[in-house]
N, C-alpha and C positions, 0 to 999 in steps of 0.2 A: 777425317770427318768426325765431328762431335756426335755423341750418341743422340742428342736432341735433333740435330740436323738430319741424321740418318733416319730417325723415326719420322720426321716430317716428310722426307723424300719418299719413304715407303707409303705413307698415307696419300701423298699426291699421286703416286703411280697406281695405287689401288683405285682411287677415284677416277683416274683417267681410263683405266681398264674397263670400267663400267660403260663407257661410251656416252653418247648424248652430246648436245650442243653446250650444255652448262654442267658444271660439277659443283659439289659442295665438299669442302674439306676443312679440317681444323688444323691450324699450325700453332707453333709456339710464337710468342710475341717477337722473339729475335728473328725468326724466319719470315714472319709477316712483314716486319719492318724492312728487311732486306729485299723481299719481293716488291714491296711498295716503291722503294727507290728504283728498282729495275723497271717497273711498269711506268713510273713517273718519267724516267728518262726516255723510254720508248714513246710515250705519249707526247713528249716535247719534240719528237723527231730526232732525238739523239741516237747515235749508233751505240750499241751495247756490245762490249768486247769481253768475253770470258776466256781466261787463259790459266795455264798452270802457274804456280807461284814463281818459277824461275824463268818465265817467258822472256824472250828478247824480240826486238823489232829492228827493222832497218832505220837509218837516219830519216829517210823519207816518211816512213810510217810514224816515227817519233814526232816529226814535224807536224803531221796531220793531227796526232793526238794532242799536241801542245798548242796547236793553232798558230804556228809560226813557220817560217821558211826552213828548208833543209840547210842552207848555209848558216842560219842562226843556230840550229841544232848542233852543227859541226863546231861552231864557236863555243857553245856550252860544253861540248865534249872536250875540246882543247883546253878549256879553262878548268876542267875537272868537276864541273857542276852536274854532269850526267855520266854515270858509270857505263863503260862500254868495253867490248873486247873485239879483237880482230879475228876473223875467220878467213884465213888466206889474206886477200887484199880487201875484204869486205868488213864493214863495221856492223856490230850488233849492239843495240842499246837495251839495257835491262829495264823491263817495265817497272820493277820496284824502284829504280832510280828515277824514272819519270814521275812516279807517285810522290817520292820524297822531294823532288824538285818543286812539284806543284804545291805540296804542303808548306815547304819553306817559303815559297812566293806568297802563299795565302797569309802566313804569319807576318811576313814583311809588309804586305799591303795593309793588314789590319793595324799594325803599329804606325804606319804612315798616316792612315786615316784618323787614328786617335790623336796623333800629333797635329794634324791639320785642324781637327775640331778644337783642340786646346788653343791653337793660335787664333782661330776665329773668335773664340770666346774671349781670349785675352785682349784682342783688338776691338772687341765690341761689334763684330760684324754679324752677329746672330741675334735675333730678337728674342 
């Protein structure tokens, strides 16, 4: 944990210890931005998952996180697109691998959208 984050956590705990329905606390910008993303996700009804850095999930849990079916996750595992390990006969997918896959997909989608926009402009389909 960074010194800044540790300081912010201490400030938050001191403010919470005072009790009351509302609290006032000062954070670093970095912590405030992280908390804003967390609160925004919760406000949109998204589930928030906090894990250790080397956390692993089952293929079914990976499928839920990726918004796809378990068989599709197994296909990605077989293709080497998701890093996993076997624990006995069970598979465990590294969360870091899921994040890397999502980032790679985001980059791929952005490139595709840029190419699509270029083709639209080239063909005169955009005003």
